[in-house]
C-alpha positions in Angstrom: -46.0 -4.6 -35.3 -49.6 -3.4 -35.6 -50.4 -1.4 -38.7 -52.7 1.5 -38.4 -55.8 1.4 -40.6 -56.3 4.9 -42.1 -59.5 4.1 -44.0 -62.7 5.8 -42.8 -65.0 3.1 -41.4 -68.0 5.3 -40.8 -71.2 4.5 -42.6 -72.8 7.4 -44.5 -75.3 8.1 -41.8 -72.9 8.0 -38.8 -72.8 11.4 -37.1 -69.6 13.3 -37.2 -69.9 13.8 -33.4 -69.6 10.1 -32.8 -66.4 10.0 -34.8 -64.9 12.9 -32.8 -65.9 11.2 -29.6 -64.2 8.0 -30.7 -61.1 10.0 -31.6 -61.0 11.6 -28.2 -61.3 8.2 -26.5 -58.4 6.9 -28.6 -56.3 9.9 -27.7 -57.2 9.4 -24.0 -56.2 5.8 -24.2 -53.0 6.8 -25.9 -52.2 9.4 -23.3 -52.8 7.0 -20.5 -50.5 4.4 -22.1 -47.9 7.1 -22.6 -48.2 8.2 -18.9 -47.6 4.6 -17.8 -44.5 4.3 -19.9 -42.7 7.6 -19.5 -41.7 7.8 -15.8 -38.1 7.1 -16.8 -38.4 9.7 -19.6 -39.7 12.3 -17.1 -36.9 11.7 -14.6 -34.5 12.0 -17.6 -35.5 15.7 -17.8 -33.5 16.3 -14.7 -30.2 15.4 -16.4 -29.5 18.9 -17.9 -30.2 20.5 -14.5 -27.8 18.1 -12.8 -25.1 18.6 -15.5 -25.3 22.4 -14.9 -25.0 21.9 -11.2 -22.0 19.6 -11.7 -20.2 22.1 -13.9 -20.8 24.8 -11.4 -19.3 22.7 -8.5 -16.3 21.7 -10.7 -15.7 25.4 -11.6 -15.6 26.2 -7.9 -13.2 23.3 -7.2 -10.9 24.5 -10.0 -10.9 28.0 -8.5 -10.0 26.7 -5.1 -7.3 24.5 -6.5 -5.7 27.6 -8.1 -5.9 29.5 -4.8 -4.2 26.6 -3.0 -1.5 26.4 -5.6 -0.8 30.1 -5.2 -0.4 29.7 -1.4 1.8 26.6 -1.9 4.1 28.6 -4.2 4.3 31.4 -1.6 5.2 28.8 1.1 8.0 27.4 -1.1 9.3 31.0 -1.7 9.3 31.7 2.1 11.0 28.4 2.8 13.7 29.1 0.2 14.2 32.5 1.8 14.5 30.9 5.3 17.1 28.5 4.0 19.0 31.3 2.3 19.0 33.4 5.5 20.1 30.4 7.6 23.0 29.7 5.3 24.0 33.3 5.5 23.9 33.3 9.3 26.0 30.1 9.3 28.6 31.6 7.0 28.8 34.8 9.2 29.1 32.6 12.3 31.9 30.6 10.7 33.7 33.8 9.6 33.4 35.2 13.1 35.0 32.1 14.6 37.9 32.2 12.2 38.5 35.9 12.8 38.2 35.5 16.5 40.8 32.7 16.5 43.3 34.5 14.2 42.9 38.3 14.7 40.4 38.7 17.6 42.6 41.2 19.5 42.7 43.8 16.7 40.1 46.6 17.3 39.1 46.8 13.6 38.5 43.1 13.5 36.5 43.2 16.7 34.3 45.9 15.1 33.8 43.7 12.1 32.9 40.7 14.3 30.3 42.8 16.2 28.6 43.9 13.0 28.4 40.2 11.9 26.8 39.3 15.3 24.2 42.0 14.8 23.4 40.7 11.3 23.1 37.1 12.7 20.8 38.3 15.5 18.7 40.2 13.0 18.4 37.1 10.8 17.6 34.8 13.7 15.3 37.0 15.7 13.5 39.1 13.0 13.9 38.0 9.4 13.4 34.2 9.8 10.5 34.6 12.2 8.9 37.0 9.8 9.0 34.4 7.0 7.8 31.7 9.4 4.8 33.8 10.4 4.0 34.3 6.7 4.2 30.6 6.2 1.6 30.1 9.0 -0.7 32.6 7.3 -0.4 30.7 4.0 -1.0 27.4 5.7 -4.1 28.8 7.4 -5.4 29.9 4.0 -4.7 26.5 2.5 -6.5 24.8 5.4 -9.5 27.0 4.8 -9.5 26.5 1.0 -9.0 22.7 1.5 -11.9 22.4 3.9 -14.2 24.4 1.5 -13.0 22.3 -1.4 -13.9 19.1 0.5 -17.4 20.3 1.1 -17.9 21.2 -2.5 -16.4 17.9 -3.6 -19.0 16.1 -1.5 -21.7 18.1 -3.3 -20.2 17.3 -6.7 -20.1 13.6 -5.9 -23.8 13.8 -4.8 -24.8 15.4 -8.1 -22.7 12.9 -10.2 -24.1 9.9 -8.4 -27.7 11.1 -8.8 -27.1 11.8 -12.4 -25.7 8.3 -12.9 -28.6 6.7 -11.1 -31.1 8.4 -13.4 -29.0 7.4 -16.5 -29.2 3.8 -15.3 -33.0 3.7 -15.6 -32.8 3.7 -19.4 -30.2 0.9 -19.8 -31.9 -1.9 -21.7 -29.9 -4.9 -20.4 -31.0 -6.1 -17.0 -27.5 -6.9 -15.6 -25.9 -3.7 -16.8 -28.9 -1.6 -15.5 -28.7 -3.2 -12.1 -24.9 -2.8 -11.9 -25.0 0.8 -12.9 -27.9 1.6 -10.5 -26.4 -0.2 -7.5 -23.0 1.5 -8.0 -24.6 5.0 -8.4 -26.8 4.5 -5.3 -23.9 3.4 -3.2 -22.0 6.5 -4.2 -25.1 8.6 -3.6 -25.5 7.1 -0.2 -22.0 8.0 0.8 -22.0 11.5 -0.8 -25.4 12.4 0.8 -24.1 11.3 4.2 -21.0 13.5 3.8 -23.1 16.5 2.7 -25.5 16.2 5.6 -22.5 15.8 8.0 -20.9 18.9 6.5 -24.0 20.9 7.1 -24.3 19.6 10.7 -20.7 20.5 11.4 -21.2 24.0 10.1 -24.2 24.5 12.3 -22.4 23.1 15.3 -19.5 25.6 14.7 -22.0 28.4 14.5 -23.7 27.3 17.7 -20.4 27.2 19.5 -19.7 30.7 18.5 -23.1 31.8 19.8 -22.5 30.0 23.1 -19.1 31.9 23.5 -20.8 35.2 22.7 -23.6 34.3 25.2 -21.1 33.6 28.0 -19.0 36.7 27.3 -19.1 39.2 30.2 -19.9 42.2 28.0 -23.1 40.6 26.5 -26.2 42.3 27.9 -29.3 40.4 29.2 -31.4 41.5 26.2 -28.8 40.2 23.8 -28.5 37.0 25.7 -32.3 36.4 25.2 -31.9 36.8 21.4 -28.8 34.6 21.3 -30.5 31.9 23.3 -33.3 31.9 20.8 -30.8 31.5 18.0 -29.0 28.7 19.9 -32.3 26.9 20.4 -33.2 27.2 16.7 -29.8 25.8 15.7 -30.1 22.9 18.1 -33.5 22.0 16.5 -32.0 22.2 13.0 -29.0 20.1 14.1 -31.3 17.5 15.6 -33.3 17.4 12.3 -30.2 16.8 10.3 -29.1 14.0 12.6 -32.5 12.3 12.1 -32.1 12.7 8.3 -28.6 11.2 8.5 -30.0 8.2 10.5 -32.9 7.7 8.1 -30.9 7.9 4.9 -27.5 6.4 5.6 -26.8 2.7 4.9 -23.6 0.7 5.3 -21.1 0.7 2.5 -22.1 -1.3 -0.6 -25.6 -1.8 0.7 -27.1 -1.5 -2.7 -24.4 -3.7 -4.3 -25.4 -6.6 -2.0 -29.2 -6.5 -3.0 -30.7 -9.3 -5.1 -32.0 -8.7 -8.6 -35.7 -8.4 -7.8 -35.0 -5.9 -5.0 -32.9 -3.8 -7.3 -35.6 -3.8 -10.0 -38.1 -2.8 -7.4 -35.9 0.0 -6.1 -35.4 1.2 -9.7 -39.1 1.3 -10.2 -39.8 3.2 -7.0 -37.0 5.7 -7.5 -37.9 6.4 -11.1 -41.5 7.0 -10.2 -40.6 9.3 -7.3 -38.2 11.4 -9.5 -40.8 11.6 -12.2 -43.4 13.0 -9.7 -40.8 15.5 -8.4 -40.1 16.6 -11.9 -43.8 17.2 -12.6 -44.3 19.2 -9.4 -41.1 21.3 -9.9 -39.3 20.1 -6.7 -35.8 20.0 -8.1 -33.3 21.0 -5.4 -30.4 18.6 -5.3 -30.6 17.8 -1.6 -34.3 16.9 -1.9 -33.8 14.9 -5.0 -30.9 12.9 -3.5 -32.6 12.2 -0.2 -36.0 11.4 -1.8 -34.2 9.0 -4.2 -32.6 7.2 -1.3 -35.8 7.2 0.8 -37.8 5.8 -2.2 -35.2 3.0 -2.7 -35.4 2.1 1.0 -39.2 1.7 0.8 -38.4 -1.7 -0.7 -37.2 -2.8 2.7 -40.7 -2.5 4.1 -42.3 -4.6 1.3 -42.9 -8.3 1.4 -41.5 -10.6 -1.3 -44.7 -10.6 -3.4 -44.8 -6.8 -3.5 -41.2 -6.6 -4.5 -41.8 -9.2 -7.3 -44.8 -7.2 -8.6 -42.6 -4.0 -8.8 -39.8 -6.0 -10.5 -42.3 -7.4 -13.0 -43.7 -3.9 -13.7 -40.2 -2.7 -14.6 -39.5 -5.8 -16.7 -42.8 -5.4 -18.6 -42.0 -1.8 -19.4 -38.5 -2.7 -20.5 -40.0 -5.4 -22.7 -42.5 -3.0 -24.2 -39.7 -0.6 -25.0 -37.7 -3.4 -26.6 -40.7 -4.4 -28.7 -41.2 -0.9 -30.0 -37.5 -0.7 -31.0 -37.2 -4.2 -32.4 -38.5 -3.4 -35.8 -36.1 -0.4 -36.2 -33.2 -2.5 -34.9 -34.1 -5.3 -37.3 -34.1 -2.9 -40.3 -30.7 -1.5 -39.2 -28.9 -4.9 -39.1 -27.9 -4.6 -42.7 -26.6 -1.1 -42.0 -24.4 -2.4 -39.2 -23.0 -5.2 -41.3 -22.3 -3.0 -44.3 -21.2 0.2 -42.7 -20.4 -0.5 -39.1 -17.0 -1.3 -37.6 -16.0 -4.6 -36.0 -16.6 -3.0 -32.6 -20.2 -2.0 -33.6 -20.9 -5.6 -34.8 -19.4 -7.1 -31.6 -21.4 -4.7 -29.4 -24.7 -5.5 -31.3 -24.0 -9.3 -31.0 -23.3 -9.0 -27.3 -26.5 -7.0 -26.7 -28.6 -9.4 -28.7 -27.1 -12.4 -26.9 -28.0 -10.8 -23.6 -31.5 -10.0 -24.8 -32.0 -13.6 -26.0 -31.1 -14.9 -22.6 -33.6 -12.6 -20.9 -36.3 -13.5 -23.5 -35.7 -17.2 -23.1 -36.0 -16.8 -19.3 -39.3 -15.0 -19.8 -40.6 -17.5 -22.4 -40.0 -20.4 -20.0 -41.3 -18.6 -16.8 -44.6 -20.4 -15.8 -45.5 -17.5 -13.4 -46.1 -14.9 -16.2 -49.2 -14.7 -18.3 -49.5 -17.1 -21.2 -49.9 -14.2 -23.7 -46.7 -12.6 -22.5 -44.9 -15.9 -22.9 -46.2 -16.3 -26.5 -45.0 -12.8 -27.3 -41.6 -13.6 -25.9 -41.4 -16.7 -28.1 -42.2 -14.6 -31.2 -39.6 -12.0 -30.3 -37.1 -14.7 -29.5 -37.3 -16.0 -33.0 -36.7 -12.5 -34.4 -33.7 -11.9 -32.2 -32.1 -15.2 -33.1 -32.5 -14.3 -36.8 -30.8 -11.0 -36.2 -27.9 -12.8 -34.4 -27.6 -15.2 -37.4 -27.3 -12.2 -39.7 -24.6 -10.6 -37.6 -22.7 -13.8 -37.2 -22.6 -14.2 -40.9 -20.7 -11.0 -41.1 -17.8 -12.8 -39.2 -17.3 -15.1 -42.3 -17.2 -12.0 -44.6 -14.6 -10.4 -42.3 -12.4 -13.6 -42.2 -12.5 -14.0 -46.0 -11.7 -10.4 -46.6 -8.7 -10.5 -44.2 -7.4 -13.8 -45.8 -7.8 -12.5 -49.3 -5.6 -9.5 -48.3 -3.0 -11.8 -46.7 -3.0 -14.1 -49.8 -2.4 -11.1 -52.1 0.6 -10.2 -49.9 2.0 -13.7 -50.2 1.7 -14.3 -46.4 -1.2 -16.8 -46.5 -2.4 -19.6 -48.7 -5.6 -21.7 -49.0 -5.3 -25.4 -48.5 -7.1 -28.2 -50.4 -9.4 -29.1 -47.6 -10.8 -25.5 -47.5 -8.7 -24.3 -44.7 -5.7 -21.9 -44.8 -2.2 -21.3 -43.6 -0.5 -18.1 -42.6 3.3 -17.6 -42.4 3.9 -21.3 -42.8 7.7 -20.8 -43.2 8.0 -19.3 -39.7 6.5 -22.5 -38.2 9.1 -24.6 -40.0 11.9 -22.4 -38.8 10.8 -22.3 -35.2 12.4 -25.2 -33.1 9.8 -27.7 -31.8 10.7 -27.1 -28.2 10.2 -23.3 -28.7 6.7 -23.4 -30.1 3.7 -22.2 -28.1 0.3 -22.8 -29.7 -3.1 -21.2 -28.9 -6.4 -22.5 -30.4 -9.4 -20.3 -31.1 -12.2 -19.6 -33.5 -11.6 -18.1 -37.0 -12.9 -14.7 -36.1 -10.9 -14.6 -32.9 -7.8 -15.7 -34.8 -8.2 -12.9 -37.3 -8.4 -10.3 -34.4 -5.3 -11.8 -32.7 -3.3 -12.1 -35.9 -4.1 -8.5 -36.8 -2.9 -7.3 -33.3 0.2 -9.5 -33.5 1.1 -8.0 -36.9 0.6 -4.5 -35.5 2.8 -5.3 -32.5 5.6 -6.7 -34.8 5.4 -10.2 -33.3 6.3 -13.1 -35.6 3.7 -15.9 -35.7 2.3 -18.8 -37.8 -1.3 -20.0 -38.1 -3.3 -22.9 -39.6 -6.8 -24.2 -39.5 -7.5 -27.1 -37.2 -10.8 -28.7 -38.1 -14.1 -26.8 -38.5 -13.9 -23.2 -37.3 -10.7 -23.7 -35.3 -7.4 -22.0 -35.9 -4.0 -22.7 -34.2 -1.7 -19.7 -33.8 2.0 -20.5 -33.0 4.5 -18.0 -31.5 7.9 -18.4 -29.9 7.8 -19.1 -26.2 9.6 -15.8 -25.5 6.7 -13.9 -27.2 4.0 -15.5 -24.9 3.8 -12.4 -22.6 3.0 -10.3 -25.7 0.6 -12.9 -27.0 -1.1 -12.9 -23.6 -1.7 -9.1 -23.6 -2.8 -9.2 -27.2 -5.3 -12.1 -26.6 -6.7 -10.5 -23.5 -7.2 -7.1 -25.2 -8.6 -8.6 -28.4 -10.8 -11.6 -27.4 -10.6 -11.5 -23.6 -8.7 -14.8 -23.2 -5.5 -15.8 -21.4 -2.7 -17.8 -22.9 -2.8 -21.4 -21.6 0.8 -21.8 -20.6 2.0 -24.8 -18.6 2.1 -22.7 -15.4 -1.4 -21.5 -16.1 -2.7 -25.0 -16.6 -1.0 -26.1 -13.4 -2.0 -23.2 -11.1 -5.1 -21.8 -12.8 -8.2 -22.1 -10.7 -6.5 -23.1 -7.5 -7.6 -19.9 -5.8 -11.2 -20.4 -6.9 -11.2 -23.8 -5.2 -9.2 -22.7 -2.2 -9.7 -20.1 0.5 -9.9 -16.9 -1.4 -11.9 -15.6 -4.3 -9.8 -15.0 -7.4 -10.2 -13.3 -10.8 -8.2 -14.4 -13.8 -5.9 -16.7 -11.9 -4.6 -18.1 -15.2 -3.1 -14.7 -16.0 -1.3 -14.5 -12.7 0.1 -18.0 -13.3 1.2 -17.1 -16.9 3.4 -14.3 -15.7 7.0 -14.9 -14.7 8.2 -14.3 -11.2 10.0 -11.1 -12.1 7.3 -9.9 -14.4 4.6 -9.3 -11.8 3.6 -5.9 -10.4 1.2 -6.4 -7.4 -0.5 -3.8 -5.3 -2.9 -4.4 -2.3 -5.9 -2.1 -2.4 -9.1 -1.6 -0.3 -11.9 -3.5 -1.9 -13.8 -0.4 -3.0 -10.7 1.1 -4.5 -9.8 -2.2 -6.2 -13.2 -2.4 -7.8 -12.7 1.1 -9.4 -9.1 0.3 -10.5 -10.2 -3.0 -12.1 -13.0 -1.3 -14.0 -10.5 1.1 -15.5 -8.1 -1.7 -16.3 -10.9 -3.4 -18.2 -11.8 -0.2 -20.1 -8.1 0.1 -21.2 -7.9 -3.6 -22.1 -5.0 -4.1 -19.6 -4.8 -7.8 -18.5 -4.9 -8.3 -14.7 -5.4 -10.9 -12.0 -6.9 -10.2 -8.5 -7.3 -12.0 -5.2 -9.9 -10.9 -2.6 -8.3 -11.4 0.8 -9.9 -12.1 4.2 -9.3 -8.5 5.5 -11.4 -6.8 2.8 -8.4 -6.0 0.7 -7.6 -7.0 -2.9 -4.2 -7.9 -4.4 -4.3 -6.7 -8.0 -1.5 -7.9 -10.3 -0.5 -6.7 -13.8 2.7 -7.3 -15.8 5.7 -5.0 -15.3 5.1 -3.6 -18.8 1.7 -2.3 -17.6 3.0 -1.1 -14.1 3.1 2.6 -15.1 -0.4 2.5 -16.6 -1.6 0.9 -13.3 0.1 3.7 -11.3 -1.7 6.3 -13.3 -5.0 4.6 -12.9 -4.4 4.2 -9.2 -3.5 7.9 -8.8 -6.6 8.9 -10.7 -8.9 6.7 -8.7 -7.5 7.8 -5.3 -7.3 11.4 -6.4 -3.7 11.6 -5.6 -0.8 12.9 -7.6 1.7 10.3 -8.9 4.7 9.7 -6.7 8.1 10.2 -8.4 11.1 8.1 -7.4 14.8 8.9 -7.8 17.4 6.0 -7.7 14.9 3.4 -6.3 17.5 0.7 -7.0 19.9 2.3 -4.6 17.3 2.2 -1.9 16.5 -1.4 -2.5 20.2 -2.4 -2.5 21.0 -0.6 0.7 20.5 -2.8 3.8 17.7 -1.5 6.1 20.1 -1.0 9.0 22.4 1.1 6.8 19.7 3.5 5.6 19.4 7.1 6.9 16.2 8.8 5.8 15.2 12.4 6.2 11.5 13.3 5.6 10.6 16.7 4.3 8.2 18.5 1.9 8.6 18.1 -1.9 10.4 21.4 -2.5 13.0 20.7 0.1 13.4 17.1 -1.2 14.0 18.2 -4.7 16.6 20.8 -3.6 18.4 18.3 -1.4 18.5 15.7 -4.2 20.0 18.2 -6.6 22.5 19.2 -3.9 23.5 15.6 -3.2 23.9 14.9 -7.0 26.2 17.9 -7.3 28.3 16.6 -4.3 28.4 13.1 -5.8 26.6 11.6 -2.7 24.7 8.4 -3.6 21.1 8.7 -2.5 17.5 7.8 -3.2 14.5 10.1 -3.1 10.7 10.1 -3.1 8.8 13.2 -4.4 5.2 13.0 -3.1 4.1 16.4 -1.8 4.4 16.7 2.0 5.4 13.0 2.3 8.6 13.4 0.4 11.9 11.9 1.7 15.6 11.6 0.9 17.7 8.5 1.9 21.5 8.1 2.0 23.8 5.5 3.6 24.4 6.2 7.3 28.1 6.8 6.6 27.1 9.8 4.4 24.4 11.2 6.7 26.7 14.0 8.2 27.9 15.0 4.8 24.4 15.0 3.4 22.2 16.6 6.0 24.5 18.7 8.4 26.3 21.9 7.4 30.0 22.5 8.1 29.2 25.2 10.6 26.8 22.8 12.5 29.5 20.1 12.6 32.0 22.6 14.0 29.6 23.7 16.7 28.8 20.1 17.6 32.6 19.5 17.9 32.9 22.5 20.2 30.1 21.4 22.4 31.5 17.9 22.7 35.0 19.3 23.6 33.5 21.7 26.2 34.4 24.9 24.2 32.1 27.5 23.0 29.2 26.5 25.1 28.3 30.0 26.2 28.4 31.3 22.6 26.4 28.3 21.4 23.7 29.2 23.9 23.6 32.8 22.8 23.2 31.7 19.2 20.6 29.0 19.9 18.7 28.2 16.7 14.9 28.4 16.4 12.9 25.2 16.2 12.3 25.8 12.5 16.0 26.0 11.8 16.7 22.8 13.6 14.0 21.1 11.6 15.4 22.3 8.3 18.9 21.1 9.1 18.1 17.5 9.8 17.5 15.0 12.6 18.8 15.8 16.1 
């Protein structure tokens, strides 16, 4: 790194003005260099503004969620009241029929029966319809709040995607930067399309209202002229929005499918555009989002040489940033080794390895200037030295862990310089029950530490230079699999994995971690089929939580994702979070599976009704299965129990009377409302 010479080089007779002029030139050169290197830093100034916008949108969404929840509670209260009133009317009807049959000729009894009829009529004709009308009002408010929430969610998604796109500019590693940028731009593309469509729909609704007002008989000629002008203005604005939608929107995963040079060129174009907008003060979110997308799409109009020039400009700036930071990073290596955690060391090693690959590619590239290649060779030597220092820390970690195990009496050093851990367990384990995995020493220490924490018995011994064999019982292979995947990212090489692993990669479909799928037993697999976009987000969350998985990309743009049964619940939570859905709750699912399809009787209803019906059936001792999932809830019983489960005693008596030809006139007088029939079950 250049060292500044602070000595005054002026000769005694050199004018002070010349020195000041030279200083101004140096400052100008420094300022020009700084301006060339800080377009990313300038665009980064937008992040606080975007964060504030995101918080405001989220607050509005939370408020709307609260209002929706209040209306849903009111609906549940009204439905409970309707059910209670219906039950009361049924009981009064049953009582009237019994009194009619036994003592119907007595005047006092007739009076009592007439009073009950009036109560039933009041319930059927007044009280229940009143509650049903209130439910409609609540549902209308929910629909209004939900529509507004969807519009604000689109705005929030646009802000978050724009924020993530700007953050991606400053990522040092090429692959990570491109992945983050393409993901953010695809989300920004989708969110911007939805926001513009929402705006167009709002204007169209307003225009339809004006058209109706224009055509109304009571509208005067003067008012019609004003309304026509408003309609024309709205039509022009709608046309403008449609043009913006056509200009900005691209197919799903458009940016994900771009090659590396094109992505680098798009990053360069968008970062410069956002920097200019920051300088000029143009910082409305719609303008920022659409300008970002327009700038990225400018790369479509460039030829390959122009794209390569923009990509090189980005790489050169990134290289300059790395060069400035290298010296500080080099001085901090000792700090990471001495004070950092194992995760810090592994992260530093991974970043260095990625940088070394990039620098090697640059050093060997004949199309870049010779001076740049020479600089790359020098920096490459520094990076490799840093990696050697970090790798040496692995040996310190292994020795420290072994010393601790030796002190506990669980390990011993061998004469050839190797070691053994829990050697007695290896001897006790039958030969045909041993499963051995081989890995490096540092990997073995991570796996053994995790196995100890999980309470799994194991044995280990060195096998040649820097190789360790870890032995577990075959029944513990599933746990070993999860531990290895979470600790070192490897899959246990079981016989099934050796036999089946990689078949999918050579076959018709693209697969991910096929060895893991093969290593799971038939009854230990939890598989879900997801749309490819949803699957990508779920897999990313699985990786963050170190949950082993396998995936198969199928021909219909869906992905089958598999985890172990032990991780099924974690998968469901991730799936619900990704899809923005509440988790579905199951009651007695085994009963549903065991019941033949032709013997099932299922009643669909909302969640409140389903929970109430499940509790009622449990009290009656009726076997059933239930799914609680909002408006898509359902209760299932055997067909032989359907009458008992879903039809009241009064209803069954009326049906019997209708079948026998009795009571038809009274049945017609007491005809139930559509809402009542829906609540009682299937017709």
